[in-house]
Each structure stands twice: as C-alpha cells, then as structure tokens.
C-alpha positions as CSV (number, residue, x, y, z in Angstrom):
1,M,0.0,0.0,0.0
2,G,2.8,2.4,1.0
3,N,4.8,1.6,-2.1
4,T,1.8,1.9,-4.4
5,L,1.1,5.4,-3.0
6,R,4.7,6.4,-3.4
7,N,4.7,5.2,-7.0
8,W,1.5,7.1,-7.8
9,L,3.0,10.3,-6.2
10,N,6.2,9.9,-8.2
11,F,8.4,10.2,-5.2
12,S,12.0,11.1,-5.9
13,P,14.9,11.1,-3.5
14,S,14.7,14.9,-3.2
15,D,11.0,14.5,-2.0
16,E,12.0,12.5,1.0
17,L,11.7,14.3,4.3
18,G,14.4,12.2,5.8
19,E,14.7,11.7,9.6
20,L,12.5,14.1,11.5
21,S,13.6,15.8,14.6
22,H,11.4,15.6,17.6
23,A,10.0,19.1,17.1
24,E,9.4,18.4,13.4
25,W,7.6,15.1,14.2
26,V,5.4,16.9,16.8
27,V,4.5,19.7,14.4
28,Y,4.0,17.5,11.4
29,W,1.5,15.1,13.0
30,S,-0.2,17.9,14.9
31,V,-1.0,19.5,11.5
32,V,-1.8,16.4,9.6
33,L,-4.2,15.0,12.2
34,I,-6.2,18.2,12.5
35,P,-9.4,16.3,11.5
36,L,-8.9,14.0,14.5
37,W,-8.4,16.9,16.9
38,W,-11.6,18.5,15.4
39,L,-13.6,15.4,16.0
40,L,-12.3,15.1,19.6
41,G,-12.8,18.8,20.3
42,I,-9.3,19.5,21.6
43,Q,-7.9,21.6,18.7
44,T,-7.9,24.9,20.6
45,L,-6.3,23.4,23.7
46,L,-3.8,21.4,21.7
47,F,-2.5,24.2,19.5
48,S,-2.3,26.5,22.5
49,L,-0.1,24.1,24.5
50,L,2.1,23.0,21.6
51,P,4.3,26.1,21.6
52,F,4.6,26.0,25.4
53,Y,5.7,22.3,25.2
54,L,8.4,23.1,22.5
55,F,9.5,26.2,24.5
56,V,10.0,24.2,27.7
57,R,11.7,21.4,25.9
58,G,14.1,23.7,24.2
59,I,15.2,25.6,27.4
60,D,19.0,25.2,27.7
61,L,21.2,27.6,29.6
62,D,24.2,27.1,27.2
63,R,22.0,27.7,24.2
64,I,20.5,30.8,25.8
65,L,23.9,32.3,26.6
66,S,25.7,31.4,23.3
67,Q,23.0,31.7,20.7
68,R,22.3,35.1,19.2
69,L,18.6,35.8,18.7
70,P,17.1,38.6,16.6
71,L,16.5,41.8,18.3
72,C,12.7,41.6,17.6
73,I,12.4,38.6,19.9
74,W,14.1,40.3,22.8
75,M,12.0,43.4,22.2
76,W,8.8,41.3,22.3
77,M,10.0,39.5,25.5
78,G,10.6,43.0,27.0
79,W,7.1,44.0,26.0
80,C,5.7,40.8,27.6
81,V,7.5,41.6,30.9
82,Y,6.3,45.2,30.8
83,V,2.6,44.1,30.2
84,L,2.8,41.5,33.0
85,T,4.4,43.9,35.4
86,L,1.7,46.5,34.8
87,A,-1.1,43.9,35.2
88,L,0.4,42.6,38.5
89,L,0.8,46.2,39.8
90,A,-2.8,46.9,39.0
91,L,-4.0,43.7,40.7
92,A,-1.8,44.5,43.7
93,D,-3.6,47.7,44.2
94,M,-6.8,45.7,44.3
95,G,-5.4,43.2,46.8
96,L,-4.5,40.5,44.3
97,P,-8.0,38.9,44.1
98,L,-7.7,35.3,43.0
99,G,-10.9,35.7,40.9
100,K,-9.0,38.2,38.6
101,L,-5.4,37.0,39.1
102,F,-5.8,33.6,37.4
103,P,-7.8,35.0,34.4
104,T,-5.1,37.7,33.9
105,L,-2.3,35.2,34.0
106,I,-4.1,32.8,31.5
107,T,-4.8,35.8,29.2
108,F,-1.1,36.7,29.3
109,L,0.1,33.2,28.7
110,K,-2.3,32.5,25.7
111,G,-1.7,35.9,24.2
112,Y,1.6,37.8,24.7
113,F,3.7,34.8,25.9
114,L,2.3,32.5,23.3
115,I,3.6,34.8,20.5
116,F,7.0,34.9,22.2
117,A,7.1,31.1,22.4
118,C,6.2,30.8,18.7
119,L,8.9,33.3,17.7
120,I,11.7,31.6,19.6
121,T,10.9,28.0,18.9
122,P,12.4,27.9,15.4
123,F,15.7,29.1,16.8
124,W,15.8,26.4,19.5
125,H,14.6,23.5,17.4
126,R,15.3,22.2,13.9
127,I,12.1,22.7,12.0
128,R,12.5,22.6,8.2
129,M,10.2,24.5,5.9
130,K,9.6,21.5,3.6
131,V,8.2,19.5,6.6
132,L,5.7,22.3,7.4
133,V,4.7,22.6,3.7
134,R,4.2,18.9,3.3
135,A,2.0,18.8,6.5
136,V,-0.1,21.7,5.2
137,C,-0.6,20.0,1.9
138,W,-2.0,16.8,3.5
139,M,-4.1,18.9,5.8
140,A,-5.5,20.9,2.9
141,F,-6.3,17.7,1.0
142,S,-8.3,16.5,4.1
143,Y,-10.6,19.5,3.4
144,V,-11.8,17.6,0.2
145,I,-12.5,14.4,2.2
146,T,-14.3,16.2,4.9
147,V,-16.4,18.3,2.5
148,G,-17.2,15.1,0.5
149,I,-18.5,13.3,3.6
150,Q,-20.5,16.3,4.7
151,V,-22.1,16.8,1.2
152,I,-23.0,13.1,1.2
153,C,-24.7,13.5,4.6
154,L,-26.4,16.6,3.3
155,Y,-27.9,15.0,0.2
156,G,-28.8,11.8,2.1
157,H,-30.3,13.7,5.0
158,L,-28.1,11.7,7.4
159,W,-26.9,14.6,9.6
160,K,-29.0,17.6,10.4
161,A,-28.2,18.8,14.0
162,P,-24.9,20.1,15.2
163,I,-23.1,18.0,17.8
164,Y,-20.5,18.6,20.5
165,P,-17.2,16.6,20.4
166,P,-16.7,14.1,23.3
167,L,-13.8,15.9,24.9
168,A,-15.1,19.5,24.5
169,K,-16.5,19.3,28.1
170,L,-13.0,19.2,29.4
171,I,-12.1,22.6,28.0
172,P,-13.1,25.6,30.1
173,G,-14.9,28.6,28.7
174,D,-17.4,28.9,25.8
175,K,-17.6,25.7,23.8
176,L,-19.7,27.2,20.9
177,S,-16.6,27.4,18.7
178,L,-16.0,23.6,19.2
179,M,-19.4,22.6,17.9
180,I,-19.3,20.3,14.8
181,K,-21.8,21.6,12.3
182,P,-23.3,19.9,9.3
183,A,-23.2,21.4,5.8
184,V,-26.2,23.4,4.7
185,F,-27.5,24.7,1.3
186,Q,-27.1,28.5,0.8
187,K,-27.2,30.8,-2.2
188,F,-23.8,32.2,-3.3
189,F,-24.1,34.8,-6.0
190,G,-27.5,33.3,-6.9
191,V,-26.3,29.7,-7.1
192,M,-27.4,27.2,-4.5
193,L,-24.3,25.5,-3.1
194,P,-23.4,23.6,0.1
195,R,-21.7,25.6,2.8
196,T,-19.8,24.3,5.8
197,S,-17.3,25.6,8.3
198,I,-15.1,22.4,8.1
199,Y,-12.8,22.5,11.1
200,M,-13.6,26.1,12.2
201,A,-16.2,27.9,14.1
202,D,-17.7,30.0,11.3
203,P,-17.9,29.3,7.5
204,P,-16.0,32.4,6.4
205,I,-12.9,31.3,8.3
206,P,-12.1,28.3,5.9
207,G,-12.1,30.8,3.1
208,V,-9.2,32.7,4.6
209,C,-7.5,29.5,5.6
210,G,-7.9,28.2,2.1
211,I,-6.0,31.3,0.7
212,L,-3.2,30.8,3.2
213,C,-3.0,27.0,2.4
214,Y,-3.0,27.8,-1.3
215,F,0.2,29.9,-1.2
216,I,1.8,27.4,1.2
217,C,1.0,24.4,-1.0
218,R,2.5,26.1,-4.0
219,N,5.9,25.7,-2.4
220,E,5.7,21.9,-2.3
221,A,8.4,20.2,-4.3
222,N,6.4,17.1,-5.2
223,R,4.1,18.1,-8.1
224,R,1.2,15.7,-7.3
225,I,1.2,16.5,-3.6
226,Q,1.1,20.1,-4.5
227,V,-1.9,19.6,-6.8
228,L,-3.7,17.8,-4.0
229,G,-3.0,20.6,-1.5
230,V,-4.1,23.3,-4.0
231,F,-7.2,21.4,-4.8
232,G,-8.1,21.1,-1.1
233,S,-7.4,24.9,-0.7
234,I,-9.7,25.8,-3.5
235,A,-12.4,23.5,-2.2
236,A,-12.3,25.2,1.2
237,L,-12.5,28.6,-0.6
238,I,-15.6,27.4,-2.4
239,V,-17.6,25.8,0.4
240,S,-16.8,28.8,2.7
241,Q,-18.8,31.1,0.5
242,S,-16.8,34.0,1.9
243,R,-17.2,37.1,-0.3
244,L,-14.2,38.7,1.5
245,A,-12.0,35.7,0.7
246,W,-13.0,35.7,-2.9
247,V,-12.2,39.4,-3.1
248,C,-8.8,39.0,-1.3
249,F,-7.8,35.9,-3.3
250,P,-6.9,37.8,-6.6
251,G,-5.6,40.7,-4.6
252,A,-3.2,38.3,-2.8
253,I,-2.1,36.8,-6.0
254,L,-1.3,40.2,-7.4
255,V,0.6,41.2,-4.3
256,V,2.6,38.0,-4.2
257,S,3.5,38.4,-7.9
258,V,4.6,42.0,-7.3
259,F,6.6,41.2,-4.2
260,W,8.8,38.7,-6.1
261,Q,10.6,41.8,-7.2
262,Y,13.4,43.0,-4.9
263,I,12.6,46.7,-5.6
264,A,8.9,46.2,-4.6
265,R,9.8,44.6,-1.3
266,Q,12.3,47.3,-0.5
267,L,10.0,50.1,-1.5
268,S,7.1,48.8,0.6
269,L,9.5,48.3,3.6
270,W,11.0,51.8,3.4
271,S,7.6,53.5,2.7
272,V,6.1,52.0,5.8
273,T,9.2,52.8,7.8
274,G,9.2,56.4,6.6
275,M,5.5,56.9,7.3
276,S,5.9,55.4,10.8
277,F,8.9,57.7,11.5
278,T,7.2,60.8,10.2
279,S,4.0,60.1,12.2
280,A,6.1,59.6,15.3
281,M,8.0,62.8,14.8
282,L,4.8,64.8,14.2
283,G,3.0,63.1,17.0
284,I,0.1,61.9,14.9
285,T,-1.2,58.5,13.8
286,I,-0.6,57.1,10.4
287,K,-4.2,57.5,9.5
288,E,-4.0,61.2,10.3
289,L,-0.8,61.4,8.3
290,I,-2.6,60.0,5.2
291,N,-5.8,62.1,5.7
292,K,-4.1,65.4,6.3
293,P,-2.8,66.0,2.8
294,M,-6.2,65.2,1.4
295,E,-7.9,67.6,3.7
296,V,-5.4,70.4,2.7
297,F,-5.9,69.6,-1.0
298,N,-9.6,69.5,-0.8
299,G,-9.8,72.7,1.3
300,A,-7.5,74.6,-1.1
301,R,-9.4,73.2,-4.1
302,A,-12.7,74.5,-2.7
303,E,-11.3,78.0,-1.9
304,S,-9.6,78.3,-5.3
305,S,-12.7,77.1,-7.1
306,A,-14.8,79.7,-5.3
307,D,-12.3,82.5,-6.2
308,R,-12.2,81.5,-9.9
309,A,-16.0,81.3,-10.0
310,L,-16.2,84.8,-8.6
311,V,-13.6,86.2,-11.0
312,V,-15.3,84.6,-14.1
313,G,-18.7,85.8,-12.9
314,K,-17.6,89.4,-12.5
315,T,-15.8,89.3,-15.8
316,L,-19.0,88.0,-17.5
317,L,-21.1,90.8,-15.9
318,A,-18.5,93.4,-16.9
319,W,-18.5,92.1,-20.5
320,Q,-22.3,92.3,-20.7
321,K,-22.3,95.8,-19.3
322,S,-19.6,96.9,-21.7
323,L,-21.5,95.6,-24.7
324,G,-24.8,96.9,-23.4
325,S,-23.5,100.4,-22.6
326,A,-22.4,101.1,-26.2
327,G,-24.4,104.0,-27.7
328,A,-26.8,106.4,-26.0
329,S,-28.9,105.4,-23.1
330,S,-32.0,106.2,-25.0
331,R,-31.3,103.3,-27.3
332,V,-31.6,100.9,-24.3
333,P,-35.1,99.5,-24.1
334,S,-37.0,99.0,-20.9
335,N,-36.1,95.3,-20.8
336,G,-32.4,96.3,-20.1
337,I,-30.9,94.7,-23.2
338,S,-29.0,97.0,-25.6
339,T,-30.0,96.8,-29.2
340,T,-26.4,97.4,-30.2
341,S,-25.1,94.4,-28.2
342,P,-24.7,91.1,-30.0
343,W,-26.3,89.6,-26.9
344,V,-29.7,90.9,-28.1
345,H,-29.7,88.6,-31.2
346,F,-29.9,85.5,-29.0
347,P,-33.4,84.4,-27.8
348,A,-34.2,84.5,-24.1
349,M,-33.8,80.7,-23.7
350,Q,-30.4,80.7,-25.4
351,R,-29.2,83.6,-23.3
352,S,-30.2,81.7,-20.2
353,C,-28.4,78.5,-21.3
354,I,-25.3,80.4,-22.2
355,S,-25.3,82.2,-18.8
356,R,-25.8,78.9,-17.0
357,A,-23.0,77.3,-19.0
358,W,-20.6,80.2,-18.1
359,W,-21.5,79.8,-14.4
360,G,-21.1,76.0,-14.6
361,L,-17.6,76.3,-16.2
362,A,-16.7,78.9,-13.6
363,S,-17.8,76.6,-10.7
364,L,-16.0,73.6,-12.2
365,S,-12.7,75.5,-12.7
C-alpha cells in the first residue's frame, strides 16, 4: 500500500523528508491530524499548549547564553515583561484577588507569551520549511475528504443537527466554537451551493485558511502532492462562500507576484518605515498622516474654485455691461438689453443657457 502510494505520487529522493527531529515530528503530525483533533474537540487546547511544550523542551542555559537571537524577539520579550508587570501592579492595588489574578495570567500566557514562544521555537529546534509545507498539503487535502463526507450526509439527510465533540466538556470557557456543524445549502451569487465551516467555528474562516494554504502548498516540491493541496485549498474557498475571501484571493495573487521583485519589497518596507517615523516625529497617527494632505488639498481646491468662479462671474457681468452700454442710453429699451449688443440677437432661452454654461464652467474650474 505504501509503495503503491509512493509510486503514484512519483516520489523522488529529493522529495523524501528524511529523519524528522522531535519538534518536526510533533508539528508535522499535529497539523496532519487536525481532522482527528476536530472530532475530539481539543484543537484549541492542543495548539495553545504545543508552543509551550516546545518552548519548555528547548530551554538550555548554554543555548540561551551562546545563541544570538534577533532583536525583535528580545523586544517582544521585554514587552511581555512590561505588560505582565503593569497587570500585576494593577492587581496588587486591588489586593490580588484570585478571581482576577488567574484569568489575567491565563490571558497573558495565551496571548503575549504564546507569541514569544512561537517566535523563539524555530531558533531552539530544527524545523525545516519542507516539513511544514508537506504537512499543510496533506491537511489541505483533508478538506476535500471532509467536505465530501458532509455533502453526502447533506444529500442523504443523514446529519441535520450540530453535535459537541466528546472531549469538549474538558475545555473551560465557551464551547460554541468547538461545535461540529453539518453542511447546509445557501445561495452564493444566486447559485445554491453547500456551505460548511469544516474545522472552524464559522464558515468564512475556511475561506481565509484556504487562501493561506493555497500559497503554502505552491511551495511543495512534489508536483502531485502540490496539486492535492491546492485542490483542497480551492475546495475550502468554495464551500466557505466567503465574499471577502474571494475578493482577497486575486488581490493576494497580485501582491505576491509583485513582491517577487526586490525593488517592490524594499519600496514597501521603506515606505512604511518612513511613514511610521514621520508620524512619530509629528505626534500623529498614520491614518491622520494620510488624511491630512487630502484635507489640505480638498480645502485649497474648494477655496480656489470659489475664487475662480467669482472672477469669471464678475468678468462676464462686466463684458455684458460693456457691450450693453455702447451707444446712447435712449437706445436701451426697458427690458435692459442693448439693441447694439450682440447679446440681443440671442433668444431668451439661449441667453439663459449660455449664462448657466458660463456659471457652470466657472464653478468647475
């Protein structure tokens, strides 16, 4: 069976993952077996504890003292210490109530410190990119299998009510996100299609995950595994019926294609850096920095347009008076239009249209 699958996938020696390190083995099977964690209801707990496990396992005093880590990791650790210190000082003023101390610590661990553990883990353990890509490809292909089973249950009316996983009761907090929901029929751009949330809490989430998996699977070396992963990613994008994901998908393809160029990457990096530095020096936010030139431009545009409209209007009136005042005043009838002015040869409706056109041009200028 294994040899048959390897022959069908056209495995070459370069496609072999080789011997996996402990961290690679843990991460690989944690990703591949996501459908199992979803059925058991422990996915949120498992993927929260996984970085902590690798962090604790990788603690080594010699490694900490000898290995040079990027500055951003130490800055994030300093930020974590700062946030934790402020939280503990605030709780100390309240008498350190246990009802608020433990939730604060849990929030800190699953938020700030979790990010720190994820940042430092690749520097303490050998985790190759090809192992992660291969795991995501198999996980993305599992979307197709899961969607196929749910569609069969939908057409056969075999599963109608959502269910809770067996181990979901062991996880504290709200368990609504752990609910396993069946597929339903919904209209998407006027077409009735099945919609499901697969392994997530809400249907739009698989759309975003499908976009991420699509770009990850494109880096797979084995062509057939890459096709399976891309097929599963597109399937997740379709059954999610996420309009935002469908809008972002071509935009993401465009951005990725542009960012293959070195100049585009450097330009975006230095543009954001320059905007951040300028906003910090001026003491304003980036949004205010972007909106301020538009406000100045629109304000100046309105004032200059009003001035030009006034000048053109006064010029038009002066031109009419100069033409109408030619000759004696006795030749000016009671209607106020000079018989010597070329203006008198236009009918009243045409004179009104020409005047309105002049005023319109003056206001647009």
